[in-house]
C-alpha positions as CSV (number, residue, x, y, z in Angstrom):
1,X,151.1,100.4,99.0
2,X,149.7,97.3,100.4
3,X,147.3,99.0,102.5
4,X,145.6,100.1,99.5
5,X,144.3,96.7,98.6
6,X,142.8,95.8,101.9
7,X,139.5,97.4,101.4
8,X,138.7,97.6,104.8
9,X,136.9,100.5,106.7
10,X,138.9,102.6,109.4
11,X,136.3,104.0,111.7
12,X,137.5,107.4,113.1
13,X,135.5,109.2,115.3
14,X,132.0,107.8,113.9
15,X,133.1,108.2,110.0
16,X,134.4,105.4,108.0
17,X,137.3,105.8,105.3
18,X,138.1,103.3,102.9
19,X,141.2,102.1,100.9
20,X,140.2,100.8,97.8
21,X,141.5,98.1,95.9
22,X,143.2,100.1,93.1
23,X,144.0,97.0,90.2
24,X,146.2,98.7,87.5
25,X,145.1,100.2,84.8
26,X,146.1,100.3,80.8
27,X,149.4,101.5,81.8
28,X,149.9,105.4,82.5
29,X,153.0,106.2,80.3
30,X,153.9,109.8,80.2
31,X,151.8,111.6,77.3
32,X,151.9,114.6,75.7
33,X,152.2,117.6,78.2
34,X,149.3,120.2,77.2
35,X,150.5,124.1,77.5
36,X,148.1,124.9,80.5
37,X,145.9,123.1,82.5
38,X,142.6,124.7,84.1
39,X,141.9,124.4,87.8
40,X,138.8,125.4,89.9
41,X,139.5,127.3,92.7
42,X,138.4,129.7,95.5
43,X,139.8,133.4,95.3
44,X,141.8,135.3,97.5
45,X,144.0,133.7,100.1
46,X,143.1,130.5,99.0
47,X,144.3,130.8,95.6
48,X,147.5,132.5,96.6
49,X,148.0,129.6,99.1
50,X,147.7,127.0,96.1
51,X,149.8,129.2,94.0
52,X,152.5,129.5,96.5
53,X,152.5,125.6,97.4
54,X,151.2,123.7,94.4
55,X,151.4,125.7,91.4
56,X,154.5,127.3,91.2
57,X,156.4,123.9,92.1
58,X,154.3,121.9,89.6
59,X,155.3,124.5,86.8
60,X,158.6,124.5,87.5
61,X,159.2,120.6,87.6
62,X,156.8,120.2,84.4
63,X,156.9,123.1,82.6
64,X,153.0,123.2,82.6
65,X,151.3,126.5,83.5
66,X,148.4,126.6,85.6
67,X,145.1,128.5,85.0
68,X,142.8,129.3,87.7
69,X,139.0,129.3,87.0
70,X,136.9,130.9,90.0
71,X,133.7,129.6,89.0
72,X,131.4,129.2,92.2
73,X,131.9,125.6,93.1
74,X,127.8,124.9,92.8
75,X,127.7,126.7,89.7
76,X,130.4,124.3,87.9
77,X,128.5,121.8,89.5
78,X,125.4,122.5,87.4
79,X,127.8,122.9,84.6
80,X,129.0,119.5,85.1
81,X,125.7,118.3,85.3
82,X,124.9,119.3,81.5
83,X,128.1,118.7,80.2
84,X,129.5,115.4,81.6
85,X,126.3,113.1,81.0
86,X,126.1,114.4,77.3
87,X,129.5,113.4,76.5
88,X,131.2,116.5,76.4
89,X,134.7,117.8,77.8
90,X,134.7,119.5,81.2
91,X,135.8,123.3,81.3
92,X,138.3,122.4,83.9
93,X,141.0,119.3,84.1
94,X,141.1,119.4,88.1
95,X,138.0,120.7,90.1
96,X,138.9,121.7,93.8
97,X,136.1,121.8,95.6
98,X,134.2,120.7,99.0
99,X,134.0,116.9,99.9
100,X,130.6,117.0,100.1
101,X,130.4,118.5,96.4
102,X,133.0,116.0,95.4
103,X,130.9,113.1,97.0
104,X,127.7,114.0,95.2
105,X,129.6,114.4,91.9
106,X,131.4,111.2,92.4
107,X,128.0,109.3,93.1
108,X,126.7,111.0,89.8
109,X,129.8,109.3,88.1
110,X,131.2,112.6,86.9
111,X,135.1,111.5,88.5
112,X,137.9,109.9,86.4
113,X,139.1,107.2,88.8
114,X,142.2,107.7,90.4
115,X,144.2,104.3,90.2
116,X,147.3,103.3,92.1
117,X,149.9,104.0,89.2
118,X,148.5,107.9,89.0
119,X,149.9,109.0,92.1
120,X,153.2,108.6,93.8
121,X,152.1,110.0,97.3
122,X,149.3,108.0,98.2
123,X,151.0,105.9,100.8
124,X,152.0,108.6,102.6
125,X,148.6,110.0,103.3
126,X,146.4,110.0,106.5
127,X,143.3,107.7,106.4
128,X,141.3,110.8,106.2
129,X,142.6,111.5,102.7
130,X,140.5,108.6,101.5
131,X,136.9,109.0,100.5
132,X,134.4,106.8,101.9
133,X,133.4,103.5,99.9
134,X,131.2,103.8,96.7
135,X,130.0,100.6,95.6
136,X,130.7,99.8,91.9
137,X,133.8,102.3,91.8
138,X,137.3,101.2,90.8
139,X,140.1,103.3,92.1
140,X,139.6,106.6,94.1
141,X,137.0,109.1,92.6
142,X,138.7,111.9,94.6
143,X,141.3,113.1,97.4
144,X,140.6,114.8,100.3
145,X,143.6,117.3,100.3
146,X,143.3,118.4,103.8
147,X,141.2,118.6,107.0
148,X,139.7,121.5,109.1
149,X,137.6,121.8,112.1
150,X,134.7,123.5,113.3
151,X,136.1,124.3,116.8
152,X,135.1,126.4,119.7
153,X,136.8,129.3,119.8
154,X,136.4,132.0,122.4
155,X,137.5,135.7,123.6
156,X,140.0,135.1,126.5
157,X,139.0,138.3,128.4
158,X,135.3,137.4,128.4
159,X,135.6,133.8,128.9
160,X,138.8,133.4,131.1
161,X,138.7,129.8,131.7
162,X,139.4,127.5,128.6
163,X,135.5,126.0,128.0
164,X,135.4,122.4,128.7
165,X,132.0,121.9,126.9
166,X,130.2,123.2,124.2
167,X,127.2,123.7,126.9
168,X,128.9,126.9,127.6
169,X,127.2,128.5,124.6
170,X,123.7,128.0,126.1
171,X,124.7,129.5,129.6
172,X,122.5,132.8,130.4
173,X,125.6,135.3,131.0
174,X,126.5,134.6,127.3
175,X,123.0,136.2,125.9
176,X,123.7,137.7,122.4
177,X,127.4,136.6,122.8
178,X,127.5,133.6,120.2
179,X,128.2,133.5,116.7
180,X,128.3,130.9,113.9
181,X,127.9,130.2,110.4
182,X,124.6,131.2,108.8
183,X,123.8,127.9,107.4
184,X,124.9,126.1,110.8
185,X,127.5,124.3,108.8
186,X,130.1,122.4,111.5
187,X,127.4,122.6,114.3
188,X,125.0,119.6,113.5
189,X,127.1,116.9,114.9
190,X,127.6,119.0,118.1
191,X,123.9,119.4,118.4
192,X,123.4,115.7,117.7
193,X,125.8,114.8,120.5
194,X,124.4,117.1,123.1
195,X,120.7,116.4,122.2
196,X,121.0,112.7,121.7
197,X,119.7,113.2,118.1
198,X,119.9,110.2,115.7
199,X,121.7,111.3,112.5
200,X,119.7,111.5,109.8
201,X,116.7,109.8,111.0
202,X,115.3,111.8,114.1
203,X,117.0,115.2,114.1
204,X,114.0,117.1,116.3
205,X,115.9,116.9,119.4
206,X,118.8,119.0,117.9
207,X,116.5,121.6,116.5
208,X,114.9,121.8,119.8
209,X,118.5,122.8,121.5
210,X,119.0,125.1,118.4
211,X,115.8,126.9,119.4
212,X,117.2,127.0,123.1
213,X,120.1,128.6,122.0
214,X,118.8,131.2,119.6
215,X,118.7,134.1,122.6
216,X,122.5,133.7,123.0
217,X,123.0,134.3,119.2
218,X,124.3,137.6,118.5
219,X,124.8,136.9,114.7
220,X,125.2,134.3,112.1
221,X,127.6,135.1,109.1
222,X,130.4,133.6,107.0
223,X,134.2,133.7,107.9
224,X,135.2,137.4,107.3
225,X,132.0,138.0,109.8
226,X,133.1,135.6,112.3
227,X,136.7,137.1,112.5
228,X,135.6,140.2,113.0
229,X,133.3,139.5,115.5
230,X,136.3,138.8,117.3
231,X,138.1,141.8,116.2
232,X,135.1,143.9,117.3
233,X,134.7,142.4,120.5
234,X,131.1,141.9,119.6
235,X,130.9,138.2,120.5
236,X,132.8,135.9,122.9
237,X,132.0,132.6,121.6
238,X,131.9,131.3,118.1
239,X,131.7,127.9,116.6
240,X,134.0,128.7,113.5
241,X,137.1,127.3,111.8
242,X,140.3,127.9,113.7
243,X,141.7,129.9,110.8
244,X,139.4,132.8,111.7
245,X,140.3,132.9,115.1
246,X,144.2,132.9,114.2
247,X,143.3,135.9,111.6
248,X,141.4,137.8,114.9
249,X,144.3,136.9,117.0
250,X,146.9,138.3,114.5
251,X,144.8,141.7,114.3
252,X,145.4,141.7,118.0
253,X,142.0,140.3,119.3
254,X,142.6,138.3,122.6
255,X,141.4,134.9,121.0
256,X,141.9,131.3,121.7
257,X,140.2,128.1,120.6
258,X,139.8,124.6,122.1
259,X,138.5,120.9,121.1
260,X,135.8,120.8,123.9
261,X,135.0,117.2,125.6
262,X,132.2,116.1,123.2
263,X,134.7,116.6,120.5
264,X,134.3,118.8,117.1
265,X,133.2,118.7,113.6
266,X,135.9,118.0,110.8
267,X,135.5,118.3,107.2
268,X,137.8,118.4,104.0
269,X,138.1,119.7,101.1
270,X,139.0,117.6,97.7
271,X,140.2,117.4,94.4
272,X,139.3,115.3,91.4
273,X,140.0,114.9,88.0
274,X,136.2,115.1,86.0
275,X,135.6,112.6,83.3
276,X,135.7,113.0,79.3
277,X,139.1,114.9,79.2
278,X,141.6,113.7,76.5
279,X,143.8,111.2,77.9
280,X,146.7,113.7,78.0
281,X,144.8,116.2,80.1
282,X,143.6,113.4,82.3
283,X,146.8,112.3,82.7
284,X,148.6,115.7,83.8
285,X,145.8,116.7,85.9
286,X,146.0,113.8,88.2
287,X,150.1,114.9,88.4
288,X,148.9,118.1,89.5
289,X,147.1,116.3,92.3
290,X,149.7,114.2,93.0
291,X,151.8,117.4,93.5
292,X,149.0,118.9,96.0
293,X,149.7,116.0,98.3
294,X,153.4,115.8,98.3
295,X,154.9,116.4,101.5
296,X,156.6,119.8,99.9
297,X,153.2,121.1,98.5
298,X,151.2,120.3,101.5
299,X,154.0,122.0,103.9
300,X,153.5,125.4,102.2
301,X,150.0,125.1,100.9
302,X,148.5,123.8,104.2
303,X,150.6,126.3,106.4
304,X,149.2,129.2,104.1
305,X,145.8,128.0,104.5
306,X,145.7,127.3,108.3
307,X,144.3,123.8,107.5
308,X,146.3,120.6,108.7
309,X,147.8,118.5,105.9
310,X,146.9,115.1,105.2
311,X,150.4,113.9,104.1
312,X,151.9,112.4,107.3
313,X,155.5,113.5,105.9
314,X,154.3,117.2,105.5
315,X,155.9,119.7,107.9
316,X,153.5,120.8,110.6
317,X,153.4,124.5,111.5
318,X,154.6,125.2,115.1
319,X,151.0,126.6,115.8
320,X,149.3,123.3,114.7
321,X,151.5,121.0,117.1
322,X,150.1,119.1,119.8
323,X,146.6,120.9,118.8
324,X,143.7,118.7,118.2
325,X,141.8,121.8,116.8
326,X,144.2,120.9,113.9
327,X,144.4,117.4,113.6
328,X,147.4,115.7,112.3
329,X,147.3,112.5,113.9
330,X,145.4,109.3,114.8
331,X,144.9,110.2,118.3
332,X,143.4,113.7,117.1
333,X,141.0,112.2,114.7
334,X,139.5,110.1,117.3
335,X,138.4,113.5,118.8
336,X,136.5,114.4,115.5
337,X,132.8,114.2,115.2
338,X,132.4,113.1,111.5
339,X,129.2,112.9,109.9
340,X,129.7,110.7,106.8
341,X,129.8,112.5,103.4
342,X,127.0,110.5,101.9
343,X,125.0,111.6,104.4
344,X,125.6,114.9,104.0
345,X,125.2,114.9,100.3
346,X,121.7,113.9,100.9
347,X,120.6,115.7,104.1
348,X,123.0,118.6,104.4
349,X,120.7,121.2,102.5
350,X,117.6,120.4,104.6
351,X,119.5,121.2,107.6
352,X,120.9,124.1,106.2
353,X,117.2,125.0,105.4
354,X,116.1,124.1,108.9
355,X,118.9,126.4,110.8
356,X,117.8,129.5,108.5
357,X,114.4,128.9,109.5
358,X,114.9,128.5,113.4
359,X,117.6,131.5,113.0
360,X,115.3,133.5,110.9
């Protein structure tokens, strides 16, 4: 684990990932096993993937059952803001959430630091698994457990040649033929790259470019809407995660996706253990995260989700191989547009509001 002690930044596509100096703690002897662990999760396929890839092998190995808590992540965040500063015990042992939320909660001091001895798979992880540095925090506040990109997906019959640039979205022939997320997530770095906007200090060129795009927008929506947009042949082009395009392709739609020359936005989801848990629950919650980042856990879980794993030793599904939309190598990461999470924590909600105002 020599790399952990370097304390040096690795710049990837404009983002900085840090290894932390993780001095040994007071010892992590195995403690009494709880009968169950409580893990915050998204429902549907997200939960099913976690069960198959992580929960089942964890329970089989350690004999600890796992209960999923489907509280919406922002609702849980509000609860944690009341409970943890007051010294109360959090309602979950592991919080699986967006990395933006994990960073926000880490900055509030809600995370139990992960030390080197807590996890056995740290040295197998890509740099993207590591959070940005937070001054004053010893250890890792959370682990990014997989990546995902917001790529340029397209109907191969309406757009017969693979697009080279995001600028295709503005072409007049695609009037009312473009879709993206209803809050603009995944598109802000692209707008900044194309317009020359300075994140976060001068976003006006990005908003001007977005206003110019509005006539070409067919609809904005959430993941199921973006999948159906291709299945029902409503659109020609989308800014979406490849998982949605893959689902549309599985449903028979003529869909492909690409990483344009300007790059694509990459983000992550994360896991962390909240503070104020009993020592044994804290210990076993970190063992659960260790299972989630193991090669075996990552191989099954990430294939199910359609998200590239962060463990270098995980099996890569055939459809992800040699496709930078599913970044699994340093070369892939160099094509990513990454806004540091500390900036997202401070500014993303304002950007969402501005996007909705322009699209309203």
